[in-house]
N, C-alpha and C positions, 0 to 999 in steps of 0.2 A: 529414316525414311521421311519423305516430304509430308509431314503431318498436316501442313496447311491445306493440302489438296483434299484431305479427307474431312477436315473441319469446314472449309469453305467460309464464305461470308454472305449472309443473306442480303439481298438488295431488292428494292422495288423497281421493277423493270418499267422504263418509260414507254409510252405508246409510240407506234411507228408513225413517222412523218410522211405525209402524202402531198399531192399536188396543191393542196390548199394550205399547207403548213409554211410558216416563215422559216428561213434558214437560221441556224445558230450563228453566233458572232464568230465567223470563221477567221482563223489566224489571229486569235486574241491571246495566244499563249496556252490555251487549254489543249490537252492531248485528247483527241476524239477517235473512237473506233466506230466507223460506219458499218452497220451490219444489216442483215435481214434475219428475223427470228426463225425463218424456215430454210435458210440457205446453208447447206453443209460446209461450203467453203468458208463462209463467214463464221460458222460455228467453231471451226478450228481455232480461229484467232480469239474468239470469245472465251473458249476453254483455256487457252494459253494465258490470257489476261487474268482469268480467275485463279488459275493454278499459281501464278506469280503473286497473287494477293494485291493486284493493282486496281481493284474496284474504285478506289478513291483517286487514283492517279490517271486512269484512262476512262474517259466518259463514254458510255454507250450511246450511240445515236442510231436507232433503228430506222430503216427506210422501208416504205411500202413498195415493193418491186412491181406490183400490179398497177400502181398509180403513183409512180415516183415523181418527186418534185423536180421541176425544170432546173432549179438552182443547183441541184446536186451535180448535174453534168456541166453546167456553165461555170460554177464557182468552186466546186470541190474536186471532182474526179471526172475528167473528160471521157474516160472509158465507160462511165455510167454504170459500173458494176459494184458489187460488194464482194469481199470486204475492202475497206480502204482505211488507212491510218493517217490522221492529221497529227504531225509531230514536228516541232522545231520549224514551223512555217513551211513545211512540205507535206505533200500527200503521197503516200506509197500504196501500192496494191499488190495483188497476187498472194494467196493465202500461205503457201509454203514459205515464201520469202518473209512474210509478215510474222509468222510464228518464230522463225529464227531471229528476226530483228528484235522482237519484243523480248525474247529470252536473253539476248546478248546486250541490249541497250537499257534494260530496266532492272531495278532491284528485285529481290525475291529469289527463291530457290532455283538453281540451275536445272534446266529440263533436258540437258544433254550431258552424256558421260564424258569423262576425261580419257577413258580407255580407247586407244587408237583403233583396236579391232571393232569395238562397238560403234565408234564414229563411222568407220568404213561401211559397216553393215547398215547403219542408219541411212546412209546415202543410197545404198542399193535399194532399200525399202522405199525411200522417197521416190526413186526412179520407177519403181514397179507400180505405183499407185494408179497411174492412168491405164495401164494394161489390165490391172485388177478390175477397175471400174468397167472398162469396156467388155471384158470377158463376162462379168456377172450380168450386166444389163443386156448383153446380147442373148444370154440364156433365157431371158423373159419370153422370147419368141417360142421356146420349146416348153419342156416341163420343169425347167429350172435346174435339172441335174447337170447340165453342161457347165454350170458354175462350179461344179465339184473340183475341177483342177485348180481354180483360183483359190478356193477355200483350203484345198490341200496344201497349196503353197503357203498360205497363212499359218496353217498348223505346223508346217516344217519350220517356218521362220520363228514361231513361238517356242520351238524346241531347241533353238541354237544355244541360248544361254540359260544355265540352270540356277542362277542366283535370284530368280524372281519370276513371277507369272507374266511379265510384260515382254514386249518384243526385244528389248535390250536388257532383260532381267528386271531392272528397276524401271519405273514409270518414266516416260520421256516424250519428246515431241513426236516420235514415231507413233505412239499410241494415240496421241491427239490427232495426227494426220489421218489415221484410218478410222477412228471411232465414229465420226458422223456418217460415214458410208455404211459401215457394218451395222450401225444402229438402224439404218433404213432397210438394208438388204434382209436382215434377220426376220423381222415381222412380215415383210412383203412376201418373201419366198415361202414362209410358213403358211400365210393366209391364202395366197393366190395359187401357189404351186404345190402346197402340202409338202414342202421340202425343208427339212430341218438341217441348217448348216452346222449344227454342233454334233450331229449323229456321227459317231466314229472319230470325232475330233475333240478329245478331252482337253487339250491345251486351249483351244478356242473357247470351249465352254467355260473353263476357268477364267480366261481373260475377260469374257463378258461379265462374269460374276464380280471380278475384281474391279473392272471399270465402273460398275454400278454402285460400288462403295465410295466412289470419289465424288464428294459433294461439289467440287469445283466443276466437274463435268455434268453431274445430275441437274444442276441449275440451268443448263443450256438445252436440256432434252425436251423434245416434244412428246405428246401422247402417241404411243405406237399406232393407235387406230388412226390418228391424223396423218401419220407418215404413210401408212398403207393406202389411205384414200388419196393422198397426194400422188403417190406413185402410180396408183391405178389410173388416175386422170392423165398423168404424164406419159406413161408407157403403154397402157392397155389400148389407148386410142391409136397407137402406132402399129399395133399388131394386126 
């Protein structure tokens, strides 16, 4: 099993760069991952970097999204979003593309299986993420229970392979793709809607427990209370 993901590598996280910050020496040969500490899409790529043990190979450059520097759009990534990866004098975006790119273009343990059936199921699960997100966030308008079908689908997916507690049995990019969102939905629905996503879903409960043993993931997590407050500001204002 991927022992490196459980051990992890401690690192001092740099402060976020804002509109008053100077840019890094862009395209100087350094590989940089531009993220926000609060963005779930950026968190996917951050987790992947950590799981591959690339802390010394891919430099984190956190951006303050509420006060982002003008140079980020002008010189780094015209889309002005995170995540973005600066590598080989190019800048690439889109989190699902980036986690696959890092897994295939950098050293470290492979985060995708060789088994064709598992690869096919992985693509199905990647395709389902947007629908999963929309179903759960739409449920915030009610009592949260409407999200049940989405979490039932997750429970079913976690039941497909019996050789481990993760989506493809063993830990993979699929777990990384879903983790930042389930990490937010779980405490929010519990706190605001009194809805426990693990009730009657033992596979999901085990998955959450196993994910929280992974140091490479834990290093990217925010305090659940912060996540709940963030979601309250974002979603409750819309209700």
